[in-house]
VEXGU-744663 format. One record per residue (C-alpha): residue number from 1; z, x, y. Coordinates in steps of 0.25 Angstrom, whole numbers, plus 2048, in hexadecimal, padded with zeros to 3 digits. Layout:
BEGIN
{pos NUM, z Z, x X, y Y}
...
//
This chain:
BEGIN
{pos 1, z 0E7, x 370, y 604}
{pos 2, z 0E6, x 361, y 5F9}
{pos 3, z 0E8, x 35A, y 607}
{pos 4, z 0D9, x 361, y 60B}
{pos 5, z 0D4, x 35F, y 5FE}
{pos 6, z 0CD, x 352, y 5FE}
{pos 7, z 0C7, x 355, y 60D}
{pos 8, z 0C3, x 361, y 607}
{pos 9, z 0BC, x 357, y 5F9}
{pos 10, z 0B7, x 350, y 606}
{pos 11, z 0B0, x 35C, y 60E}
{pos 12, z 0AB, x 360, y 600}
{pos 13, z 0A5, x 353, y 5FC}
{pos 14, z 09E, x 351, y 609}
{pos 15, z 093, x 35D, y 604}
{pos 16, z 087, x 35A, y 5FC}
{pos 17, z 08A, x 367, y 5F3}
{pos 18, z 097, x 368, y 5F1}
{pos 19, z 098, x 359, y 5ED}
{pos 20, z 08D, x 35D, y 5E2}
{pos 21, z 098, x 368, y 5DF}
{pos 22, z 0A4, x 35D, y 5DE}
{pos 23, z 09A, x 355, y 5D4}
{pos 24, z 097, x 361, y 5CA}
{pos 25, z 0A6, x 363, y 5CA}
{pos 26, z 0A9, x 355, y 5C8}
{pos 27, z 09F, x 353, y 5BE}
{pos 28, z 0A6, x 360, y 5B7}
{pos 29, z 0B4, x 35B, y 5B7}
{pos 30, z 0AE, x 34D, y 5B1}
{pos 31, z 0A6, x 354, y 5A4}
{pos 32, z 0B3, x 35E, y 5A4}
{pos 33, z 0BC, x 351, y 5A1}
{pos 34, z 0B1, x 34A, y 59A}
{pos 35, z 0B1, x 358, y 590}
{pos 36, z 0C1, x 356, y 592}
{pos 37, z 0C1, x 348, y 58D}
{pos 38, z 0B8, x 349, y 581}
{pos 39, z 0BE, x 356, y 57B}
{pos 40, z 0CA, x 34E, y 57C}
{pos 41, z 0C4, x 340, y 573}
{pos 42, z 0BE, x 34E, y 56A}
{pos 43, z 0CF, x 352, y 566}
{pos 44, z 0D2, x 342, y 565}
{pos 45, z 0CA, x 342, y 55A}
{pos 46, z 0C9, x 350, y 554}
{pos 47, z 0D8, x 34E, y 553}
{pos 48, z 0D5, x 340, y 54B}
{pos 49, z 0CC, x 349, y 542}
{pos 50, z 0D8, x 352, y 53F}
{pos 51, z 0E3, x 348, y 53D}
{pos 52, z 0E9, x 348, y 54B}
{pos 53, z 0EC, x 33E, y 555}
{pos 54, z 0ED, x 341, y 565}
{pos 55, z 0ED, x 33A, y 571}
{pos 56, z 0E1, x 33A, y 57C}
{pos 57, z 0E9, x 341, y 586}
{pos 58, z 0EF, x 34A, y 579}
{pos 59, z 0DF, x 34E, y 578}
{pos 60, z 0DF, x 34E, y 588}
{pos 61, z 0E8, x 359, y 588}
{pos 62, z 0E2, x 362, y 57A}
{pos 63, z 0D5, x 362, y 583}
{pos 64, z 0DA, x 366, y 58F}
{pos 65, z 0E3, x 374, y 58A}
{pos 66, z 0D8, x 377, y 580}
{pos 67, z 0CF, x 378, y 58C}
{pos 68, z 0D7, x 37D, y 596}
{pos 69, z 0DA, x 38A, y 58A}
{pos 70, z 0EA, x 385, y 58C}
{pos 71, z 0E9, x 382, y 57C}
{pos 72, z 0F7, x 37D, y 57A}
{pos 73, z 0F3, x 37D, y 56B}
{pos 74, z 0FE, x 370, y 56A}
{pos 75, z 0F1, x 368, y 564}
{pos 76, z 0E7, x 36F, y 55B}
{pos 77, z 0DB, x 36C, y 551}
{pos 78, z 0DD, x 370, y 542}
{pos 79, z 0CF, x 36E, y 53F}
{pos 80, z 0C2, x 379, y 542}
{pos 81, z 0BC, x 36D, y 549}
{pos 82, z 0C9, x 36B, y 551}
{pos 83, z 0C8, x 37A, y 556}
{pos 84, z 0BB, x 37A, y 556}
{pos 85, z 0BC, x 36D, y 561}
{pos 86, z 0C9, x 376, y 567}
{pos 87, z 0BF, x 381, y 569}
{pos 88, z 0B4, x 37A, y 570}
{pos 89, z 0BF, x 373, y 579}
{pos 90, z 0C5, x 381, y 57E}
{pos 91, z 0B7, x 388, y 580}
{pos 92, z 0B4, x 37C, y 586}
{pos 93, z 0C1, x 37B, y 590}
{pos 94, z 0BC, x 389, y 596}
{pos 95, z 0B0, x 386, y 597}
{pos 96, z 0B4, x 37A, y 59F}
{pos 97, z 0C0, x 37C, y 5A6}
{pos 98, z 0C2, x 38C, y 5A7}
{pos 99, z 0B5, x 38F, y 5AD}
{pos 100, z 0AC, x 384, y 5B1}
{pos 101, z 0B7, x 37B, y 5B6}
{pos 102, z 0BB, x 386, y 5C0}
{pos 103, z 0AD, x 388, y 5C3}
{pos 104, z 0A8, x 37A, y 5C8}
{pos 105, z 0B7, x 37A, y 5CF}
{pos 106, z 0B3, x 385, y 5D6}
{pos 107, z 0A3, x 386, y 5DC}
{pos 108, z 0A4, x 376, y 5DD}
{pos 109, z 0B1, x 372, y 5E3}
{pos 110, z 0BB, x 37D, y 5E7}
{pos 111, z 0AF, x 388, y 5EB}
{pos 112, z 0AA, x 37D, y 5F3}
{pos 113, z 0B8, x 378, y 5FA}
{pos 114, z 0BB, x 387, y 5FF}
{pos 115, z 0AD, x 389, y 605}
{pos 116, z 0B1, x 37B, y 60D}
{pos 117, z 0BD, x 381, y 611}
{pos 118, z 0B5, x 38E, y 614}
{pos 119, z 0AB, x 385, y 61D}
{pos 120, z 0B7, x 37B, y 624}
{pos 121, z 0BE, x 38C, y 628}
{pos 122, z 0B3, x 393, y 62D}
{pos 123, z 0AA, x 38B, y 639}
{pos 124, z 09C, x 389, y 637}
{pos 125, z 09B, x 387, y 649}
{pos 126, z 09F, x 38F, y 653}
{pos 127, z 0A8, x 386, y 65D}
{pos 128, z 0A1, x 382, y 669}
{pos 129, z 0AA, x 388, y 672}
{pos 130, z 0A8, x 396, y 66E}
{pos 131, z 09B, x 39C, y 676}
{pos 132, z 097, x 3AA, y 67A}
{pos 133, z 09A, x 3B0, y 66C}
{pos 134, z 099, x 3B9, y 663}
{pos 135, z 091, x 3B8, y 654}
{pos 136, z 094, x 3C1, y 64B}
{pos 137, z 08C, x 3C1, y 63D}
{pos 138, z 094, x 3C9, y 635}
{pos 139, z 09F, x 3CF, y 632}
{pos 140, z 0A2, x 3DD, y 631}
{pos 141, z 0AB, x 3EA, y 636}
{pos 142, z 0A3, x 3E7, y 644}
{pos 143, z 0A5, x 3DA, y 646}
{pos 144, z 0B1, x 3D8, y 641}
{pos 145, z 0B5, x 3E3, y 64C}
{pos 146, z 0AD, x 3DD, y 655}
{pos 147, z 0B5, x 3CF, y 653}
{pos 148, z 0C0, x 3D7, y 656}
{pos 149, z 0BA, x 3DA, y 664}
{pos 150, z 0B4, x 3CE, y 666}
{pos 151, z 0C3, x 3C7, y 664}
{pos 152, z 0CA, x 3D2, y 670}
{pos 153, z 0BF, x 3CE, y 679}
{pos 154, z 0C1, x 3BD, y 675}
{pos 155, z 0B4, x 3BC, y 672}
{pos 156, z 0AF, x 3B1, y 669}
{pos 157, z 0A5, x 3B4, y 65C}
{pos 158, z 0A3, x 3B0, y 651}
{pos 159, z 0A0, x 3B4, y 641}
{pos 160, z 094, x 3AF, y 639}
{pos 161, z 096, x 3B1, y 62A}
{pos 162, z 08E, x 3AC, y 61F}
{pos 163, z 099, x 3AC, y 613}
{pos 164, z 0A2, x 3A1, y 615}
{pos 165, z 0AD, x 3A7, y 60D}
{pos 166, z 0AC, x 3B2, y 616}
{pos 167, z 0AD, x 3A9, y 622}
{pos 168, z 0B8, x 3A5, y 61E}
{pos 169, z 0C0, x 3B1, y 61E}
{pos 170, z 0BC, x 3B6, y 62A}
{pos 171, z 0BF, x 3A9, y 630}
{pos 172, z 0CC, x 3AB, y 629}
{pos 173, z 0CD, x 3B9, y 631}
{pos 174, z 0CD, x 3B3, y 63E}
{pos 175, z 0BD, x 3B5, y 63F}
{pos 176, z 0B4, x 3A9, y 646}
{pos 177, z 0AD, x 3A7, y 63B}
{pos 178, z 0A0, x 39E, y 63B}
{pos 179, z 098, x 39B, y 62C}
{pos 180, z 08B, x 39C, y 62D}
{pos 181, z 07D, x 3A7, y 629}
{pos 182, z 07B, x 3B2, y 633}
{pos 183, z 06E, x 3AF, y 631}
{pos 184, z 06D, x 3A1, y 634}
{pos 185, z 069, x 39A, y 641}
{pos 186, z 072, x 38E, y 63F}
{pos 187, z 07E, x 398, y 63E}
{pos 188, z 079, x 39C, y 64C}
{pos 189, z 079, x 38F, y 651}
{pos 190, z 088, x 38B, y 64D}
{pos 191, z 08C, x 397, y 654}
{pos 192, z 082, x 392, y 661}
{pos 193, z 07C, x 3A3, y 660}
{pos 194, z 078, x 39E, y 66E}
{pos 195, z 085, x 39D, y 674}
{pos 196, z 089, x 3AA, y 66E}
{pos 197, z 08C, x 3B9, y 675}
{pos 198, z 086, x 3C2, y 66B}
{pos 199, z 083, x 3C3, y 65C}
{pos 200, z 087, x 3CD, y 654}
{pos 201, z 07F, x 3CF, y 646}
{pos 202, z 086, x 3DC, y 63F}
{pos 203, z 080, x 3D8, y 630}
{pos 204, z 075, x 3E0, y 62A}
{pos 205, z 068, x 3E1, y 631}
{pos 206, z 061, x 3D5, y 629}
{pos 207, z 068, x 3CD, y 62D}
{pos 208, z 06C, x 3D1, y 63B}
{pos 209, z 05E, x 3D0, y 63B}
{pos 210, z 05E, x 3C1, y 63A}
{pos 211, z 06A, x 3BE, y 63F}
{pos 212, z 064, x 3C5, y 64C}
{pos 213, z 056, x 3BB, y 64C}
{pos 214, z 05F, x 3AF, y 647}
{pos 215, z 067, x 3B0, y 656}
{pos 216, z 058, x 3B2, y 65D}
{pos 217, z 054, x 3A6, y 658}
{pos 218, z 060, x 39F, y 65E}
{pos 219, z 063, x 3A5, y 66B}
{pos 220, z 05B, x 3B2, y 670}
{pos 221, z 066, x 3B4, y 67A}
{pos 222, z 074, x 3B7, y 674}
{pos 223, z 072, x 3C6, y 670}
{pos 224, z 075, x 3CC, y 662}
{pos 225, z 07A, x 3D8, y 65D}
{pos 226, z 078, x 3DE, y 651}
{pos 227, z 079, x 3EC, y 645}
{pos 228, z 06E, x 3F1, y 63F}
{pos 229, z 06E, x 3FA, y 633}
{pos 230, z 061, x 3FF, y 633}
{pos 231, z 058, x 403, y 63D}
{pos 232, z 04A, x 3FE, y 63B}
{pos 233, z 055, x 3F0, y 63E}
{pos 234, z 054, x 3F2, y 64C}
{pos 235, z 048, x 3EC, y 650}
{pos 236, z 04A, x 3E2, y 647}
{pos 237, z 056, x 3DD, y 64C}
{pos 238, z 053, x 3E0, y 659}
{pos 239, z 048, x 3D7, y 65B}
{pos 240, z 04E, x 3CA, y 65C}
{pos 241, z 052, x 3CF, y 66B}
{pos 242, z 05F, x 3CF, y 672}
{pos 243, z 067, x 3D8, y 667}
{pos 244, z 06E, x 3E4, y 666}
{pos 245, z 06E, x 3EC, y 65A}
{pos 246, z 077, x 3F6, y 656}
{pos 247, z 077, x 3FE, y 64A}
{pos 248, z 085, x 400, y 647}
{pos 249, z 085, x 40B, y 63C}
{pos 250, z 07C, x 414, y 645}
{pos 251, z 085, x 414, y 652}
{pos 252, z 08F, x 418, y 64B}
{pos 253, z 089, x 422, y 643}
{pos 254, z 084, x 427, y 651}
{pos 255, z 091, x 426, y 658}
{pos 256, z 09A, x 42C, y 64A}
{pos 257, z 090, x 438, y 64D}
{pos 258, z 093, x 43B, y 65C}
{pos 259, z 09F, x 43C, y 65B}
{pos 260, z 09D, x 44A, y 652}
{pos 261, z 0A3, x 455, y 658}
{pos 262, z 098, x 45F, y 65B}
{pos 263, z 08C, x 454, y 660}
{pos 264, z 087, x 455, y 66B}
{pos 265, z 091, x 455, y 676}
{pos 266, z 09F, x 454, y 676}
{pos 267, z 0A3, x 447, y 67D}
{pos 268, z 09D, x 43B, y 675}
{pos 269, z 09A, x 430, y 67E}
{pos 270, z 09E, x 423, y 676}
{pos 271, z 09D, x 415, y 681}
{pos 272, z 098, x 416, y 690}
{pos 273, z 09B, x 40B, y 69A}
{pos 274, z 091, x 40D, y 6A7}
{pos 275, z 095, x 41D, y 6AC}
{pos 276, z 0A1, x 41D, y 6A3}
{pos 277, z 0A1, x 424, y 696}
{pos 278, z 0AB, x 422, y 68A}
{pos 279, z 0AC, x 431, y 681}
{pos 280, z 0B1, x 437, y 677}
{pos 281, z 0B5, x 444, y 674}
{pos 282, z 0BA, x 44C, y 66A}
{pos 283, z 0C8, x 455, y 671}
{pos 284, z 0C3, x 460, y 668}
{pos 285, z 0B5, x 461, y 66F}
{pos 286, z 0BF, x 463, y 67C}
{pos 287, z 0C9, x 46E, y 682}
{pos 288, z 0D2, x 462, y 683}
{pos 289, z 0DA, x 462, y 674}
{pos 290, z 0E6, x 463, y 677}
{pos 291, z 0E9, x 45F, y 686}
{pos 292, z 0EE, x 455, y 68C}
{pos 293, z 0E5, x 448, y 693}
{pos 294, z 0EF, x 44E, y 6A0}
{pos 295, z 0EA, x 45E, y 69C}
{pos 296, z 0DC, x 45C, y 69C}
{pos 297, z 0DB, x 456, y 6A8}
{pos 298, z 0CC, x 452, y 6A5}
{pos 299, z 0CC, x 444, y 6AE}
{pos 300, z 0CC, x 44E, y 6BA}
{pos 301, z 0C5, x 458, y 6B4}
{pos 302, z 0B9, x 451, y 6B0}
{pos 303, z 0BC, x 440, y 6B4}
{pos 304, z 0BA, x 43B, y 6A7}
{pos 305, z 0C8, x 436, y 69E}
{pos 306, z 0CD, x 436, y 690}
{pos 307, z 0CF, x 426, y 68D}
{pos 308, z 0D4, x 428, y 681}
{pos 309, z 0D6, x 434, y 675}
{pos 310, z 0D3, x 431, y 667}
{pos 311, z 0DA, x 437, y 65C}
{pos 312, z 0D9, x 434, y 64B}
{pos 313, z 0D4, x 424, y 650}
{pos 314, z 0E2, x 422, y 65A}
{pos 315, z 0DD, x 421, y 669}
{pos 316, z 0E7, x 425, y 674}
{pos 317, z 0E6, x 420, y 680}
{pos 318, z 0E6, x 42D, y 68A}
{pos 319, z 0F4, x 431, y 692}
{pos 320, z 0F4, x 43C, y 69B}
{pos 321, z 0FD, x 445, y 690}
{pos 322, z 0F5, x 442, y 682}
{pos 323, z 0F1, x 44D, y 67C}
{pos 324, z 0E2, x 450, y 677}
{pos 325, z 0E4, x 454, y 669}
{pos 326, z 0D6, x 45B, y 661}
{pos 327, z 0D4, x 450, y 65A}
{pos 328, z 0D4, x 446, y 666}
{pos 329, z 0C9, x 43E, y 66B}
{pos 330, z 0C5, x 43D, y 67A}
{pos 331, z 0C0, x 42F, y 67D}
{pos 332, z 0BC, x 432, y 68C}
{pos 333, z 0B6, x 42A, y 699}
{pos 334, z 0AE, x 430, y 6A3}
{pos 335, z 0A0, x 42E, y 6AA}
{pos 336, z 095, x 439, y 6A3}
{pos 337, z 09A, x 444, y 6AE}
{pos 338, z 0A6, x 441, y 6AC}
{pos 339, z 0A5, x 446, y 69D}
{pos 340, z 09B, x 44E, y 69F}
{pos 341, z 0A6, x 455, y 6A6}
{pos 342, z 0B2, x 454, y 69B}
{pos 343, z 0A7, x 45B, y 691}
{pos 344, z 0A6, x 469, y 69B}
{pos 345, z 0B6, x 468, y 69D}
{pos 346, z 0B9, x 465, y 690}
{pos 347, z 0B0, x 464, y 684}
{pos 348, z 0B1, x 473, y 67C}
{pos 349, z 0A5, x 476, y 675}
{pos 350, z 0A7, x 474, y 664}
{pos 351, z 0A6, x 480, y 65B}
{pos 352, z 09A, x 488, y 659}
{pos 353, z 09A, x 487, y 64A}
{pos 354, z 09E, x 477, y 64B}
{pos 355, z 08F, x 473, y 64F}
{pos 356, z 08C, x 47B, y 643}
{pos 357, z 094, x 471, y 639}
{pos 358, z 08D, x 464, y 634}
{pos 359, z 092, x 456, y 634}
{pos 360, z 096, x 44D, y 628}
{pos 361, z 092, x 440, y 627}
{pos 362, z 097, x 439, y 61B}
{pos 363, z 08F, x 42E, y 618}
{pos 364, z 080, x 42A, y 61A}
{pos 365, z 07F, x 41E, y 61E}
{pos 366, z 079, x 417, y 62A}
{pos 367, z 086, x 41B, y 633}
{pos 368, z 085, x 42B, y 62C}
{pos 369, z 075, x 42D, y 630}
{pos 370, z 076, x 427, y 63D}
{pos 371, z 083, x 432, y 63F}
{pos 372, z 077, x 43C, y 638}
{pos 373, z 06D, x 437, y 643}
{pos 374, z 076, x 43C, y 650}
{pos 375, z 07A, x 449, y 649}
{pos 376, z 06C, x 44C, y 646}
{pos 377, z 068, x 447, y 657}
{pos 378, z 073, x 453, y 659}
{pos 379, z 06D, x 45B, y 64E}
{pos 380, z 07C, x 45D, y 647}
{pos 381, z 07B, x 461, y 637}
{pos 382, z 081, x 456, y 631}
{pos 383, z 081, x 451, y 620}
{pos 384, z 082, x 445, y 61E}
{pos 385, z 089, x 43F, y 610}
{pos 386, z 087, x 432, y 606}
{pos 387, z 086, x 430, y 5FA}
{pos 388, z 077, x 428, y 5FD}
{pos 389, z 06C, x 431, y 5FC}
{pos 390, z 067, x 42D, y 609}
{pos 391, z 05B, x 42D, y 60E}
{pos 392, z 055, x 43B, y 613}
{pos 393, z 04F, x 435, y 620}
{pos 394, z 05C, x 430, y 624}
{pos 395, z 063, x 43C, y 622}
{pos 396, z 05C, x 44B, y 61F}
{pos 397, z 05D, x 44F, y 610}
{pos 398, z 064, x 45C, y 617}
{pos 399, z 070, x 453, y 61D}
{pos 400, z 074, x 44C, y 613}
{pos 401, z 07D, x 44E, y 606}
{pos 402, z 07E, x 443, y 5FC}
{pos 403, z 08C, x 441, y 5F7}
{pos 404, z 098, x 439, y 5F6}
{pos 405, z 09E, x 43F, y 605}
{pos 406, z 0AD, x 43D, y 5FE}
{pos 407, z 0A9, x 44A, y 5F3}
{pos 408, z 0AD, x 455, y 5FA}
{pos 409, z 0A2, x 45F, y 5F4}
{pos 410, z 098, x 455, y 5FA}
{pos 411, z 0A0, x 456, y 608}
{pos 412, z 09F, x 465, y 605}
{pos 413, z 090, x 464, y 603}
{pos 414, z 08F, x 45D, y 611}
{pos 415, z 097, x 466, y 618}
{pos 416, z 0A6, x 462, y 61A}
{pos 417, z 0AC, x 46E, y 61A}
{pos 418, z 0A4, x 474, y 626}
{pos 419, z 09F, x 465, y 62D}
{pos 420, z 0A5, x 463, y 63B}
{pos 421, z 0A4, x 453, y 639}
{pos 422, z 0A5, x 449, y 62F}
{pos 423, z 0A1, x 43A, y 633}
{pos 424, z 0A5, x 431, y 627}
{pos 425, z 09A, x 427, y 629}
{pos 426, z 09C, x 41D, y 61B}
{pos 427, z 09F, x 40F, y 61F}
{pos 428, z 0AA, x 40E, y 613}
{pos 429, z 0B6, x 410, y 61C}
{pos 430, z 0C0, x 416, y 610}
{pos 431, z 0B4, x 41E, y 60D}
{pos 432, z 0B3, x 425, y 61C}
{pos 433, z 0C3, x 423, y 61A}
{pos 434, z 0C2, x 42A, y 60B}
{pos 435, z 0B9, x 437, y 613}
{pos 436, z 0BF, x 439, y 621}
{pos 437, z 0CB, x 43D, y 619}
{pos 438, z 0C2, x 444, y 611}
{pos 439, z 0BE, x 44C, y 619}
{pos 440, z 0C8, x 44F, y 623}
{pos 441, z 0D0, x 456, y 617}
{pos 442, z 0C4, x 45E, y 615}
{pos 443, z 0C2, x 462, y 623}
{pos 444, z 0CD, x 45F, y 62D}
{pos 445, z 0C7, x 465, y 639}
{pos 446, z 0BB, x 45B, y 635}
{pos 447, z 0B7, x 452, y 640}
{pos 448, z 0B5, x 443, y 638}
{pos 449, z 0AE, x 437, y 63E}
{pos 450, z 0AC, x 429, y 636}
{pos 451, z 0A9, x 41E, y 636}
{pos 452, z 0B2, x 411, y 633}
{pos 453, z 0AB, x 404, y 630}
{pos 454, z 0B9, x 3FB, y 631}
{pos 455, z 0C2, x 3FC, y 63C}
{pos 456, z 0CF, x 3FE, y 633}
{pos 457, z 0C9, x 40C, y 62C}
{pos 458, z 0CA, x 412, y 63A}
{pos 459, z 0D8, x 417, y 63A}
{pos 460, z 0D8, x 419, y 62D}
{pos 461, z 0CD, x 423, y 62E}
{pos 462, z 0D3, x 42A, y 639}
{pos 463, z 0DE, x 42C, y 631}
{pos 464, z 0D6, x 432, y 625}
{pos 465, z 0D1, x 43C, y 62F}
{pos 466, z 0C4, x 438, y 637}
{pos 467, z 0C4, x 43D, y 643}
{pos 468, z 0BC, x 432, y 64B}
{pos 469, z 0B9, x 425, y 645}
{pos 470, z 0AE, x 41B, y 648}
{pos 471, z 0AF, x 40A, y 648}
{pos 472, z 0A2, x 405, y 643}
{pos 473, z 0A7, x 3F6, y 643}
{pos 474, z 0AF, x 3FB, y 652}
{pos 475, z 0A0, x 402, y 656}
{pos 476, z 099, x 3F7, y 651}
{pos 477, z 0A1, x 3EC, y 65A}
{pos 478, z 0A2, x 3F3, y 666}
{pos 479, z 093, x 3F3, y 667}
{pos 480, z 094, x 3E4, y 665}
{pos 481, z 09F, x 3E1, y 66E}
{pos 482, z 098, x 3EA, y 679}
{pos 483, z 08C, x 3DF, y 678}
{pos 484, z 096, x 3D4, y 67D}
{pos 485, z 0A0, x 3DA, y 684}
{pos 486, z 09C, x 3E4, y 68F}
{pos 487, z 0AC, x 3E7, y 692}
{pos 488, z 0AD, x 3F0, y 687}
{pos 489, z 0A6, x 3FE, y 684}
{pos 490, z 0A1, x 402, y 677}
{pos 491, z 0AC, x 40C, y 670}
{pos 492, z 0AA, x 412, y 662}
{pos 493, z 0B6, x 418, y 661}
{pos 494, z 0C0, x 40E, y 656}
{pos 495, z 0CB, x 408, y 65E}
{pos 496, z 0C8, x 40A, y 66D}
{pos 497, z 0C2, x 401, y 676}
{pos 498, z 0BD, x 403, y 685}
{pos 499, z 0BB, x 3F6, y 68E}
{pos 500, z 0BB, x 3F2, y 69B}
{pos 501, z 0C0, x 3E6, y 6A1}
{pos 502, z 0BE, x 3E2, y 6B1}
{pos 503, z 0CB, x 3E6, y 6B9}
{pos 504, z 0D7, x 3DA, y 6B5}
{pos 505, z 0DD, x 3D3, y 6C3}
{pos 506, z 0EC, x 3D8, y 6BF}
{pos 507, z 0E6, x 3E6, y 6C2}
{pos 508, z 0DF, x 3E7, y 6CC}
{pos 509, z 0E6, x 3F0, y 6D7}
{pos 510, z 0EF, x 3F7, y 6CE}
{pos 511, z 0E9, x 405, y 6CB}
{pos 512, z 0EA, x 409, y 6BC}
{pos 513, z 0F7, x 412, y 6BB}
{pos 514, z 0FD, x 404, y 6C1}
{pos 515, z 0F6, x 3FA, y 6B7}
{pos 516, z 0FC, x 3FF, y 6AB}
{pos 517, z 0EF, x 3FC, y 6A3}
{pos 518, z 0F1, x 409, y 699}
{pos 519, z 100, x 404, y 697}
{pos 520, z 0FD, x 3F5, y 694}
{pos 521, z 0F0, x 3F7, y 68D}
{pos 522, z 0EE, x 404, y 688}
{pos 523, z 0E2, x 403, y 68C}
{pos 524, z 0DC, x 40D, y 695}
{pos 525, z 0D4, x 40E, y 6A5}
{pos 526, z 0C8, x 417, y 6A3}
{pos 527, z 0BD, x 412, y 6AF}
{pos 528, z 0BE, x 407, y 6BB}
{pos 529, z 0B2, x 400, y 6BD}
{pos 530, z 0AB, x 3F8, y 6C9}
{pos 531, z 09D, x 3F2, y 6CC}
{pos 532, z 09A, x 402, y 6D0}
{pos 533, z 0A3, x 40C, y 6CD}
{pos 534, z 0AA, x 410, y 6C0}
{pos 535, z 0B6, x 419, y 6C0}
{pos 536, z 0BB, x 422, y 6B5}
{pos 537, z 0C7, x 427, y 6B2}
{pos 538, z 0CD, x 41D, y 6BF}
{pos 539, z 0D9, x 424, y 6C7}
{pos 540, z 0E7, x 41C, y 6C1}
{pos 541, z 0ED, x 419, y 6CF}
{pos 542, z 0DF, x 413, y 6D7}
{pos 543, z 0E0, x 403, y 6D5}
{pos 544, z 0D9, x 3FC, y 6CE}
{pos 545, z 0CF, x 3F0, y 6D3}
{pos 546, z 0C9, x 3E2, y 6CE}
{pos 547, z 0BC, x 3E5, y 6CE}
{pos 548, z 0BE, x 3F1, y 6C6}
{pos 549, z 0BB, x 3F0, y 6B8}
{pos 550, z 0C5, x 3F8, y 6AC}
{pos 551, z 0BF, x 401, y 6A1}
{pos 552, z 0CA, x 405, y 698}
{pos 553, z 0CC, x 409, y 68A}
{pos 554, z 0D7, x 407, y 680}
{pos 555, z 0D7, x 403, y 672}
{pos 556, z 0D5, x 3F5, y 66B}
{pos 557, z 0E2, x 3F1, y 66E}
{pos 558, z 0E4, x 3F9, y 67C}
{pos 559, z 0D6, x 3EE, y 680}
{pos 560, z 0DD, x 3E3, y 679}
{pos 561, z 0E9, x 3E6, y 681}
{pos 562, z 0E1, x 3E5, y 68E}
{pos 563, z 0DA, x 3DA, y 68D}
{pos 564, z 0E7, x 3D4, y 689}
{pos 565, z 0EC, x 3D6, y 696}
{pos 566, z 0E0, x 3D7, y 6A0}
//
């Protein structure tokens, strides 16, 4: 580091503000040296007054030991005048050496040097060879997950960070970062936004609006995706044009509510691709509990296909001998007609008294209120528990319980003893884990649906007893990635990806059974698509054709393995 110090000092001297700071530091050091010299002379004179004679080196030595508070005590004054002088030197030294010198050094030399280092480390412009990139204007759980997906697809991106220190931290963590204000036109010129594939704004509504108008002032062709917290912000954000606005909190709340047992039809369609529908149904709502897939014979009976089994957050690729437990969540693929036949054959009506049982919503924020919207639409009784006093316009007073959801008396007042489902919606993952475990201990049979803000909390929530966990980060990232990647189907189920790929040349002519896709990658082929036809649950013995597209399902790791192999 020392050999680079002169280079850094030369760099600092190139800036007018840095030169001014260094000049102030030099002036202070000069004043400090003058003070030390003055006190050394006074020491010499006062010692002569007391009848002692010391050298000038001794006077400098005494001054420095007293000002630095070392005070060895080997040289002392005997008169009150000398002792008063010692007090003045000691006080001056504490102020100048222990307070002012560190302040001046840090403020005028160290901090500018660290800032210069950070500026040199974090780019302030985009390399010329990068085009068709995604511009991300904030770092949060959604964009953190988005970056993972972009890297997996080898899609270039750059993250705009205003704070220099934060930019350095993200740069050191391996993110592509550029320093700049997210609402400054010059930032987007340096990003070459006109060559970008997408601009993603997940800040608050005011900053997102400013970003949208700033980008539109430079280019009209680049699409923008923005998040919105407030319903009233939708029209304002959409005004600049070529922009898609997501209310992620509202979408998450609706998705959580739609998983409630006894809400509408048993099957819940979570995604679609042309005529192919991806749906979920709890095994407890079917007559399949305890059977193996081979015993159900559902493919022959309905044409639909079980493409996965979820149980407590663990995804299992279905095999003929896979047994369906009552706690399993079945993932189905099929056309609308095939799913209707599945319901006719296997769905069972819920208990009559279950329809009268309320749903508990723990957390009355935007997500909780979005859950309440869906339940109201289906005429389902619910109770929102929240510490804050919610506006009556947002939640009817008869559906609102003010209090701490961690208090058993509050939960009992809300009806936890007879509730069919508890939906936990707070934005604090630690609180969600606590409430999940608490509700599971109070009611082992209750359905628990929980929100996870951070992906790392998903496994903890399942361990605590959640039947289903929906990730805010994954949901948001999936919606954004689908705006630029048409090869993936949106899935809100954490850790599971459904995607499509052109037929790899190595597989053309082989049958699915011969291809070994499931054995080699962990992915399952759920459909084959040509220009005019979609074949769901294809016959494993039929040869694959080069003109077909594969539609596959698998975990994140399985998808990555498939991409690496093919």
